[in-house]
NULO-299699 format. One line per field, with one value per residue (C-alpha): residue in three letters; residue number from 1; x negated, y negated, z; chain. Coordinates in steps of 0.5 Angstrom, whole numbers. Layout:
! residues N
residuo	Ala; ...
num	NUM; ...
c1	X; ...
c2	Y; ...
c3	Z; ...
cadena	A; ...
This chain:
! residues 494
residuo	Met; Ser; Ala; Asp; Pro; Ser; Tyr; Phe; Lys; Thr; Thr; Ser; Trp; Asn; Leu; Arg; Asp; Pro; Ala; Leu; Leu; Arg; Gly; Phe; Ser; Tyr; Ile; Gly; Gly; Arg; Trp; Ser; Ala; Gly; Ala; Lys; Ala; Arg; Thr; Phe; Ala; Val; Thr; Asn; Pro; Ala; Asp; Ala; Ser; His; Leu; Gly; Asp; Val; Ala; Ser; Leu; Ser; Ser; Ala; Asp; Ser; Ala; Thr; Ala; Ile; Asp; Ala; Ala; Gln; Asn; Ala; Phe; Gly; Ala; Trp; Ser; Gly; Leu; Leu; Pro; Gln; Gln; Arg; Ser; Ser; Leu; Leu; Arg; Arg; Trp; Tyr; Glu; Leu; Met; Ile; Glu; His; Lys; Glu; Asp; Leu; Ala; Gln; Ile; Met; Thr; Leu; Glu; Gln; Gly; Lys; Pro; Ile; Ser; Glu; Ala; Arg; Gly; Glu; Ile; Asp; Tyr; Gly; Ala; Ser; Phe; Ala; Glu; Phe; Tyr; Ala; Glu; Glu; Ala; Lys; Arg; Pro; Asn; Ile; Glu; Ser; Val; Thr; Ser; His; Leu; Pro; Asp; Ala; Glu; Val; Glu; Val; Trp; Arg; Glu; Pro; Val; Gly; Val; Ala; Ala; Leu; Ile; Thr; Pro; Trp; Asn; Phe; Pro; Ser; Ala; Met; Leu; Thr; Arg; Lys; Ala; Gly; Ala; Ala; Leu; Ala; Ala; Gly; Cys; Thr; Ile; Val; Ala; His; Pro; Ser; Ala; Gln; Thr; Pro; Tyr; Ser; Ala; Leu; Ala; Leu; Ala; Glu; Leu; Ala; Glu; Arg; Ala; Gly; Phe; Pro; Ala; Gly; Val; Phe; Asn; Val; Val; Thr; Gly; Asp; Ala; Ala; Thr; Val; Val; Lys; Pro; Trp; Met; Lys; Asp; Lys; Arg; Ile; Arg; Ala; Val; Ser; Phe; Thr; Gly; Ser; Thr; Glu; Ile; Gly; Lys; Leu; Leu; Tyr; Arg; Gln; Gly; Ala; Asp; Thr; Val; Lys; Arg; Leu; Val; Leu; Glu; Leu; Gly; Gly; His; Ala; Pro; Phe; Ile; Ala; Phe; Ala; Asp; Ala; Asp; Leu; Asp; Gln; Ile; Val; Gly; Glu; Ala; Ile; Lys; Ala; Lys; Phe; Ala; Thr; Ser; Gly; Gln; Asp; Cys; Leu; Gly; Ala; Asn; Arg; Phe; Phe; Ile; Glu; Arg; Ser; Ile; Tyr; Asp; Ala; Phe; Cys; Ala; Arg; Phe; Ala; Ala; Ala; Ala; Lys; Ala; Leu; Thr; Val; Gly; Asn; Gly; Leu; Asp; Asp; Pro; Asp; Leu; Gly; Pro; Leu; Met; Asn; Glu; Ser; Ala; Ile; Ala; Lys; Gln; Gln; Glu; His; Val; Ala; Asp; Ala; Ile; Ala; Arg; Gly; Ala; Lys; Leu; Leu; Thr; Gly; Gly; Lys; Cys; His; Gln; Ala; Gly; Pro; Leu; Phe; Phe; Glu; Pro; Thr; Val; Leu; Ala; Asp; Val; Ser; Ala; Glu; Ala; Leu; Ile; Met; Asn; Glu; Glu; Thr; Phe; Gly; Pro; Val; Ala; Ala; Ile; Ala; Pro; Phe; Asp; Ser; Glu; Glu; Glu; Val; Ile; Ala; Arg; Ala; Asn; Asp; Thr; Glu; Tyr; Gly; Leu; Val; Ala; Tyr; Leu; His; Thr; Gln; Asp; Pro; Arg; Arg; Ile; Tyr; Arg; Ala; Ser; Arg; Ser; Leu; Gln; Phe; Gly; Met; Val; Ala; Ile; Asn; Arg; Thr; Lys; Val; Thr; Gly; Ala; Pro; Ile; Pro; Phe; Gly; Gly; Met; Lys; Gln; Ser; Gly; Leu; Gly; Arg; Glu; Gly; Ser; Arg; Leu; Gly; Met; Glu; Ala; Phe; Thr; Asp; Val; Lys; Tyr; Val; Cys; Arg; Asp; Trp; Ala
num	1; 2; 3; 4; 5; 6; 7; 8; 9; 10; 11; 12; 13; 14; 15; 16; 17; 18; 19; 20; 21; 22; 23; 24; 25; 26; 27; 28; 29; 30; 31; 32; 33; 34; 35; 36; 37; 38; 39; 40; 41; 42; 43; 44; 45; 46; 47; 48; 49; 50; 51; 52; 53; 54; 55; 56; 57; 58; 59; 60; 61; 62; 63; 64; 65; 66; 67; 68; 69; 70; 71; 72; 73; 74; 75; 76; 77; 78; 79; 80; 81; 82; 83; 84; 85; 86; 87; 88; 89; 90; 91; 92; 93; 94; 95; 96; 97; 98; 99; 100; 101; 102; 103; 104; 105; 106; 107; 108; 109; 110; 111; 112; 113; 114; 115; 116; 117; 118; 119; 120; 121; 122; 123; 124; 125; 126; 127; 128; 129; 130; 131; 132; 133; 134; 135; 136; 137; 138; 139; 140; 141; 142; 143; 144; 145; 146; 147; 148; 149; 150; 151; 152; 153; 154; 155; 156; 157; 158; 159; 160; 161; 162; 163; 164; 165; 166; 167; 168; 169; 170; 171; 172; 173; 174; 175; 176; 177; 178; 179; 180; 181; 182; 183; 184; 185; 186; 187; 188; 189; 190; 191; 192; 193; 194; 195; 196; 197; 198; 199; 200; 201; 202; 203; 204; 205; 206; 207; 208; 209; 210; 211; 212; 213; 214; 215; 216; 217; 218; 219; 220; 221; 222; 223; 224; 225; 226; 227; 228; 229; 230; 231; 232; 233; 234; 235; 236; 237; 238; 239; 240; 241; 242; 243; 244; 245; 246; 247; 248; 249; 250; 251; 252; 253; 254; 255; 256; 257; 258; 259; 260; 261; 262; 263; 264; 265; 266; 267; 268; 269; 270; 271; 272; 273; 274; 275; 276; 277; 278; 279; 280; 281; 282; 283; 284; 285; 286; 287; 288; 289; 290; 291; 292; 293; 294; 295; 296; 297; 298; 299; 300; 301; 302; 303; 304; 305; 306; 307; 308; 309; 310; 311; 312; 313; 314; 315; 316; 317; 318; 319; 320; 321; 322; 323; 324; 325; 326; 327; 328; 329; 330; 331; 332; 333; 334; 335; 336; 337; 338; 339; 340; 341; 342; 343; 344; 345; 346; 347; 348; 349; 350; 351; 352; 353; 354; 355; 356; 357; 358; 359; 360; 361; 362; 363; 364; 365; 366; 367; 368; 369; 370; 371; 372; 373; 374; 375; 376; 377; 378; 379; 380; 381; 382; 383; 384; 385; 386; 387; 388; 389; 390; 391; 392; 393; 394; 395; 396; 397; 398; 399; 400; 401; 402; 403; 404; 405; 406; 407; 408; 409; 410; 411; 412; 413; 414; 415; 416; 417; 418; 419; 420; 421; 422; 423; 424; 425; 426; 427; 428; 429; 430; 431; 432; 433; 434; 435; 436; 437; 438; 439; 440; 441; 442; 443; 444; 445; 446; 447; 448; 449; 450; 451; 452; 453; 454; 455; 456; 457; 458; 459; 460; 461; 462; 463; 464; 465; 466; 467; 468; 469; 470; 471; 472; 473; 474; 475; 476; 477; 478; 479; 480; 481; 482; 483; 484; 485; 486; 487; 488; 489; 490; 491; 492; 493; 494
c1	-254; -248; -241; -237; -231; -226; -226; -223; -217; -214; -213; -213; -220; -223; -230; -236; -240; -236; -242; -241; -234; -236; -232; -237; -241; -248; -253; -261; -261; -255; -248; -245; -238; -239; -239; -232; -230; -224; -221; -217; -213; -214; -208; -207; -203; -200; -196; -198; -201; -207; -214; -218; -220; -225; -230; -227; -233; -233; -237; -242; -243; -243; -249; -253; -253; -256; -261; -263; -263; -267; -272; -273; -274; -281; -283; -278; -280; -287; -286; -289; -283; -285; -283; -276; -275; -276; -271; -266; -267; -266; -260; -257; -259; -255; -249; -249; -250; -244; -240; -234; -234; -235; -229; -224; -226; -224; -218; -215; -216; -215; -210; -213; -213; -219; -221; -222; -225; -230; -231; -232; -238; -241; -240; -243; -249; -251; -253; -257; -260; -261; -264; -268; -272; -271; -274; -281; -280; -279; -287; -291; -290; -296; -295; -299; -302; -300; -306; -314; -317; -311; -307; -300; -296; -288; -286; -280; -279; -273; -269; -268; -261; -256; -248; -244; -236; -233; -226; -221; -220; -227; -229; -236; -238; -237; -242; -247; -247; -248; -253; -257; -259; -261; -265; -268; -270; -273; -267; -264; -257; -251; -244; -237; -232; -225; -221; -217; -222; -228; -230; -233; -237; -240; -241; -246; -249; -250; -253; -258; -260; -261; -265; -270; -268; -272; -268; -264; -265; -258; -252; -245; -240; -233; -227; -223; -226; -225; -228; -234; -236; -235; -242; -245; -243; -245; -252; -258; -261; -256; -259; -254; -247; -244; -236; -231; -224; -218; -220; -217; -221; -227; -226; -226; -233; -235; -233; -236; -242; -244; -247; -253; -253; -252; -253; -246; -244; -236; -232; -225; -219; -217; -211; -213; -210; -209; -209; -207; -207; -203; -209; -211; -209; -203; -204; -211; -208; -202; -208; -212; -207; -205; -212; -212; -206; -205; -212; -213; -205; -206; -210; -216; -219; -220; -213; -209; -204; -201; -200; -200; -198; -197; -190; -190; -192; -188; -183; -187; -192; -186; -182; -189; -192; -186; -185; -193; -192; -186; -189; -195; -195; -194; -196; -201; -208; -211; -206; -209; -204; -204; -202; -203; -200; -201; -205; -200; -193; -194; -197; -190; -187; -190; -189; -181; -182; -185; -180; -174; -177; -179; -172; -168; -172; -170; -174; -172; -174; -176; -178; -179; -178; -177; -181; -182; -179; -186; -186; -185; -192; -191; -188; -186; -190; -186; -186; -183; -181; -180; -183; -183; -189; -186; -185; -189; -192; -195; -198; -201; -205; -199; -205; -200; -197; -193; -194; -191; -191; -189; -191; -195; -195; -202; -209; -209; -203; -205; -212; -209; -204; -210; -214; -208; -210; -215; -218; -223; -226; -224; -220; -218; -218; -216; -217; -221; -222; -230; -229; -223; -227; -233; -228; -224; -230; -233; -226; -224; -226; -228; -235; -233; -229; -227; -227; -223; -224; -222; -228; -234; -237; -243; -250; -254; -249; -248; -241; -237; -232; -231; -227; -224; -226; -232; -240; -246; -246; -247; -250; -256; -262; -258; -255; -262; -262; -258; -262; -269; -272; -277; -283; -288; -296; -301; -308; -314; -320; -325
c2	-169; -166; -168; -173; -170; -174; -169; -164; -167; -166; -160; -165; -164; -158; -161; -156; -160; -162; -167; -172; -174; -179; -182; -187; -193; -192; -197; -197; -190; -187; -186; -190; -190; -197; -199; -199; -193; -195; -192; -194; -189; -187; -185; -181; -187; -181; -177; -182; -176; -177; -176; -178; -183; -188; -192; -199; -203; -210; -216; -215; -208; -212; -216; -210; -208; -215; -214; -206; -209; -215; -211; -206; -211; -213; -206; -204; -211; -209; -203; -202; -203; -195; -193; -196; -194; -186; -187; -190; -185; -179; -183; -183; -175; -174; -177; -173; -167; -168; -171; -167; -168; -175; -175; -172; -176; -182; -179; -177; -184; -189; -185; -185; -179; -174; -175; -182; -181; -177; -182; -187; -183; -183; -190; -191; -187; -190; -197; -193; -190; -197; -201; -195; -197; -205; -204; -204; -210; -216; -218; -224; -229; -233; -240; -244; -249; -257; -258; -258; -252; -249; -243; -242; -236; -235; -230; -227; -225; -222; -226; -222; -218; -218; -217; -213; -213; -208; -207; -201; -200; -198; -196; -192; -196; -203; -201; -198; -204; -209; -204; -202; -209; -211; -205; -205; -213; -211; -213; -209; -209; -209; -207; -207; -202; -203; -200; -197; -193; -193; -185; -187; -191; -187; -181; -185; -187; -180; -179; -185; -182; -175; -179; -182; -189; -191; -193; -200; -201; -198; -200; -199; -202; -200; -204; -210; -214; -221; -217; -215; -220; -226; -225; -224; -231; -235; -231; -235; -228; -226; -229; -227; -224; -220; -220; -216; -218; -223; -231; -232; -229; -231; -238; -237; -234; -239; -244; -240; -239; -246; -248; -243; -244; -237; -234; -232; -227; -227; -222; -225; -224; -223; -225; -221; -223; -218; -221; -217; -220; -217; -216; -210; -203; -202; -195; -197; -204; -199; -194; -199; -203; -197; -196; -204; -204; -197; -195; -194; -195; -202; -204; -207; -214; -212; -210; -213; -218; -222; -218; -223; -220; -224; -225; -220; -214; -216; -211; -205; -206; -207; -201; -196; -199; -198; -191; -189; -192; -188; -182; -183; -178; -180; -176; -174; -176; -169; -166; -171; -175; -181; -186; -185; -188; -196; -198; -200; -203; -210; -207; -205; -210; -215; -211; -211; -219; -220; -215; -218; -225; -224; -221; -227; -231; -227; -222; -215; -209; -204; -198; -197; -203; -199; -194; -187; -181; -179; -182; -189; -192; -190; -195; -193; -195; -201; -206; -212; -216; -223; -225; -233; -237; -239; -232; -230; -224; -230; -234; -229; -223; -217; -211; -206; -202; -208; -210; -217; -218; -225; -227; -232; -235; -238; -237; -244; -243; -236; -238; -244; -240; -235; -240; -243; -240; -241; -234; -232; -225; -221; -222; -217; -219; -214; -217; -215; -222; -223; -231; -230; -226; -231; -237; -234; -231; -238; -241; -236; -238; -231; -228; -222; -221; -214; -214; -208; -204; -204; -200; -205; -205; -201; -202; -205; -211; -217; -217; -223; -229; -236; -241; -238; -231; -232; -233; -230; -223; -216; -211; -211; -215; -221; -217; -218; -225; -227; -222; -226; -233; -236; -238; -242; -241; -246; -245; -249; -245; -252
c3	180; 184; 182; 185; 189; 185; 179; 183; 184; 177; 173; 166; 165; 161; 160; 158; 163; 169; 172; 166; 171; 176; 181; 184; 181; 179; 182; 183; 181; 186; 186; 190; 194; 196; 204; 205; 200; 197; 191; 185; 181; 174; 170; 163; 159; 155; 160; 167; 170; 175; 172; 179; 184; 182; 187; 188; 190; 194; 192; 197; 193; 187; 189; 191; 183; 181; 187; 183; 177; 179; 183; 176; 171; 172; 171; 165; 161; 162; 159; 152; 147; 144; 151; 152; 145; 147; 152; 148; 143; 148; 151; 143; 143; 149; 147; 140; 145; 149; 144; 145; 153; 152; 147; 151; 157; 153; 150; 157; 160; 154; 150; 143; 138; 139; 132; 134; 140; 137; 131; 137; 140; 134; 132; 140; 140; 133; 137; 142; 135; 132; 138; 139; 133; 134; 140; 137; 132; 137; 135; 136; 130; 128; 125; 121; 126; 125; 130; 129; 133; 135; 134; 135; 137; 138; 143; 144; 152; 155; 159; 165; 168; 163; 166; 161; 161; 157; 155; 155; 147; 146; 153; 150; 144; 147; 153; 148; 143; 149; 153; 147; 145; 152; 154; 147; 149; 156; 160; 166; 166; 170; 167; 169; 165; 165; 171; 166; 163; 168; 166; 160; 162; 168; 164; 159; 166; 167; 161; 162; 168; 164; 159; 164; 165; 171; 177; 177; 169; 168; 173; 173; 178; 178; 181; 180; 175; 179; 185; 181; 176; 181; 184; 177; 175; 180; 181; 178; 177; 172; 166; 160; 160; 155; 155; 150; 152; 151; 149; 156; 160; 155; 157; 164; 164; 159; 165; 171; 167; 166; 173; 172; 165; 163; 156; 153; 148; 147; 143; 144; 141; 133; 129; 122; 115; 110; 104; 97; 90; 85; 81; 86; 86; 90; 92; 95; 98; 102; 104; 107; 110; 114; 117; 118; 122; 126; 128; 135; 135; 133; 140; 136; 135; 128; 127; 122; 124; 118; 112; 106; 100; 92; 91; 84; 88; 95; 94; 92; 97; 103; 101; 100; 106; 110; 108; 109; 117; 118; 116; 121; 127; 134; 141; 145; 143; 145; 139; 135; 132; 128; 133; 141; 147; 148; 154; 159; 160; 158; 152; 150; 153; 148; 142; 144; 145; 138; 134; 137; 136; 129; 127; 131; 126; 120; 119; 116; 120; 115; 120; 127; 132; 138; 143; 141; 144; 145; 152; 155; 153; 146; 141; 134; 128; 126; 119; 119; 113; 110; 117; 119; 120; 126; 129; 135; 131; 126; 132; 137; 137; 137; 139; 138; 131; 129; 122; 120; 112; 109; 101; 98; 91; 90; 93; 95; 99; 102; 104; 108; 112; 113; 116; 120; 127; 133; 131; 126; 127; 121; 114; 109; 102; 96; 89; 83; 81; 82; 82; 87; 91; 92; 93; 98; 102; 102; 104; 109; 116; 119; 122; 118; 111; 108; 101; 98; 104; 112; 115; 115; 122; 124; 128; 123; 122; 126; 129; 132; 130; 129; 133; 139; 137; 141; 141; 139; 135; 137; 133; 128; 129; 131; 137; 141; 141; 147; 151; 149; 151; 145; 148; 144; 145; 143; 145; 144; 141; 141
cadena	A; A; A; A; A; A; A; A; A; A; A; A; A; A; A; A; A; A; A; A; A; A; A; A; A; A; A; A; A; A; A; A; A; A; A; A; A; A; A; A; A; A; A; A; A; A; A; A; A; A; A; A; A; A; A; A; A; A; A; A; A; A; A; A; A; A; A; A; A; A; A; A; A; A; A; A; A; A; A; A; A; A; A; A; A; A; A; A; A; A; A; A; A; A; A; A; A; A; A; A; A; A; A; A; A; A; A; A; A; A; A; A; A; A; A; A; A; A; A; A; A; A; A; A; A; A; A; A; A; A; A; A; A; A; A; A; A; A; A; A; A; A; A; A; A; A; A; A; A; A; A; A; A; A; A; A; A; A; A; A; A; A; A; A; A; A; A; A; A; A; A; A; A; A; A; A; A; A; A; A; A; A; A; A; A; A; A; A; A; A; A; A; A; A; A; A; A; A; A; A; A; A; A; A; A; A; A; A; A; A; A; A; A; A; A; A; A; A; A; A; A; A; A; A; A; A; A; A; A; A; A; A; A; A; A; A; A; A; A; A; A; A; A; A; A; A; A; A; A; A; A; A; A; A; A; A; A; A; A; A; A; A; A; A; A; A; A; A; A; A; A; A; A; A; A; A; A; A; A; A; A; A; A; A; A; A; A; A; A; A; A; A; A; A; A; A; A; A; A; A; A; A; A; A; A; A; A; A; A; A; A; A; A; A; A; A; A; A; A; A; A; A; A; A; A; A; A; A; A; A; A; A; A; A; A; A; A; A; A; A; A; A; A; A; A; A; A; A; A; A; A; A; A; A; A; A; A; A; A; A; A; A; A; A; A; A; A; A; A; A; A; A; A; A; A; A; A; A; A; A; A; A; A; A; A; A; A; A; A; A; A; A; A; A; A; A; A; A; A; A; A; A; A; A; A; A; A; A; A; A; A; A; A; A; A; A; A; A; A; A; A; A; A; A; A; A; A; A; A; A; A; A; A; A; A; A; A; A; A; A; A; A; A; A; A; A; A; A; A; A; A; A; A; A; A; A; A; A; A; A; A; A; A; A; A; A; A; A; A; A; A; A; A; A; A; A; A; A; A; A; A; A; A; A; A; A; A; A; A; A; A; A; A; A
């Protein structure tokens, strides 16, 4: 397991285990630079420093990953579930053992505060642990026969090779959540991480190798997304595709997967409403609102985008929320501030556009509103009040640290406004009225509803949305369904 040359090109790293830093793709149990040995640069969004160069593979190289996964599928799917479980458990243990290095890799390439990165490693590892147990449970189901002298069974079998396409905002957890379910089901995988954050995925591949996964079971292909993924979408051997990213790209993959009728899991955009009624505790509302908006610097599909506050507590909420946002610290993720940098210049441009548009439509800027002095990719925690329903920020996912607030007067009004979006991932509801909790939970058109709290995700729960926020679910026992086919067997004993 010799280290790749790429990590010698930078002085930013201070890893206890330098071999975790890989600059090559991982295909068929080997580290590959690709036939043409092309590379792309990875930079730290906090200071634009050069972190290293990673192999940029061609379409032909990407196709070899399918070959490797297909060749390994028969043996992997034929293992006893307990054997797959043991390997997933060992992968989990290695993630926890190397948490500090994995967190540093993530913070340097993604920018998030180091405490958030540590939390993501714990969260991501939990999926390997969870699916190590679930691997043992897709049992044969006996069904009472409807025919004389016949015995009926229902089996779950792995679909085949699964393609996993992961984003830059949660570069470890999105891979483990997908891979854990697919591997537990008996599928082999080809994974493509974002070119902005490839090192986290490659470190997980290194740990998968150490855990003992057979060659070809776990493959990671780096490079340009269109170049790498296009052969996967055309190849009939790829039976399932799991993607986390924008709704626009999700629709493209949906169309591309039609010709070979691929199984799709799409975790797409969000536009979460945060609804607070006057009967809720104001201090708790403000604290939860800060968490719902500013975690991962707002670069989270679960991030609250639209804040609807009942009019009788509106002014008090705005004042306290703006003060709390203004007090948040901003800086390099290794210094563990409250907010790190945004990922790229286009993210900064979107914050600026949304702020300017909201103000032009009559919104009040309570705090923030411009780039932070920490650097060109840092944006101040920003709070806008009295935001028009026609403002861009009320109709588009901001994906950054800008909060838009508007008052409401009735339950019927706010539910209608919350549902007035093409997205339906998560909604945040704050009230102490049990009847309202029931009514609103039923009426909100979102796949997940958080009541009087922000953190709701975890390995045992089905993560996913409604409408154009995606298809299918990740996590929980339901997360394995996309990676299995149902087979009905009817035996005649006569």
